[in-house]
C-alpha positions in Angstrom: 14.4 73.3 10.1 16.0 70.4 11.8 15.4 68.3 8.8 16.9 71.0 6.5 20.0 71.4 8.6 20.3 67.5 8.6 20.2 67.5 4.7 22.7 70.3 4.4 25.1 68.8 6.7 24.8 65.6 5.0 25.7 67.4 1.5 28.4 69.2 3.1 30.0 66.6 5.4 28.8 63.1 4.4 28.7 63.3 0.5 31.4 61.9 -1.5 30.5 64.0 -4.5 32.9 66.7 -5.6 32.4 70.2 -3.9 30.5 72.0 -6.5 27.9 69.1 -6.6 27.9 69.5 -2.6 27.2 73.0 -2.6 24.2 72.3 -5.1 22.9 69.8 -3.0 23.0 71.9 0.1 21.3 74.8 -1.9 18.6 72.3 -3.0 18.1 71.0 0.7 17.7 74.7 1.7 15.2 75.6 -1.0 13.3 72.5 -0.6 13.2 72.3 3.1 10.4 75.0 3.5 12.8 77.2 5.8 10.9 80.5 4.8 7.5 79.0 5.2 8.5 77.6 8.5 9.9 81.2 9.6 6.4 82.7 8.7 4.7 79.9 10.7 6.9 80.8 13.7 6.4 84.7 13.2 2.5 84.2 13.6 2.5 81.5 16.4 5.5 82.1 18.6 6.5 84.4 21.1 8.7 87.5 20.0 11.9 85.6 21.7 11.4 82.6 19.6 10.9 84.5 16.5 14.4 86.2 17.0 16.1 82.9 17.3 14.2 81.3 14.5 15.2 84.5 12.4 18.9 84.0 13.5 18.9 80.2 12.6 17.2 80.8 9.1 19.7 83.5 8.5 22.8 81.4 9.5 21.5 78.4 7.2 21.2 80.9 4.4 24.4 82.5 5.0 26.1 78.9 5.1 24.6 77.9 1.8 25.5 81.4 0.2 29.0 80.6 1.4 29.1 77.1 -0.2 27.8 78.3 -3.5 30.6 80.9 -3.4 33.2 78.4 -3.1 33.6 78.0 0.9 34.5 74.3 1.6 34.5 72.5 4.9 36.7 69.3 5.5 35.3 68.2 8.8 32.3 68.4 11.0 34.4 70.4 13.6 35.3 72.9 11.0 31.7 73.3 10.0 30.6 73.5 13.4 33.0 75.9 14.5 32.1 78.5 11.8 28.4 78.1 12.2 28.7 78.1 16.1 26.5 81.4 16.6 23.4 80.2 14.5 24.2 76.6 16.1 23.5 78.1 19.5 20.7 80.0 18.3 19.1 76.8 17.1 19.6 75.1 20.2 18.2 77.9 22.3 15.3 78.1 19.8 14.5 74.5 20.6 14.7 74.7 24.3 12.6 77.9 24.3 9.9 76.1 22.1 9.8 73.2 24.6 9.7 75.4 27.6 6.8 77.6 25.7 4.9 74.3 25.2 5.5 72.4 28.5 7.7 74.0 31.2 7.9 70.5 33.0 10.0 69.1 30.2 13.0 71.2 31.0 15.7 69.8 33.3 15.0 70.6 37.1 17.9 72.0 39.0 18.0 70.8 42.5 19.0 73.3 45.3 21.8 72.4 47.5 21.4 72.8 51.4 
C-alpha cells in the first residue's frame, strides 16, 4: 500500500501535468497497485484489528481517487494531508500494529520516571 500511496501522491502533488491527467495517473496508480489483493492477503493473515485499519486505509485511498476523478483538486501537500487525515492516521496505526505483531521489540520503549 505504501508504494501505491507514494504513486498517488506523486500524481496529485508532484506532477506538472494538467489536472485531468493527474487524476488519471492517480487512478492508474490505485488500480495497478494491487490494493484489493493486498487487502485480501491482510484479511487472511493479519489479526482482526489490523484488518480493520487496512480496510480504512484502502477505502481512504479509493475515496481520494474517486474525488479526484470527480474533479477534486489539491494545491499543496498540506491540503491533501489535512483532507486525508483520518485514513492517514489509520495507515500509520496499521504499520505500527504490523510491526508490533511481527516483533514487539521494534517499538519504542518508554522509560518510567522515578
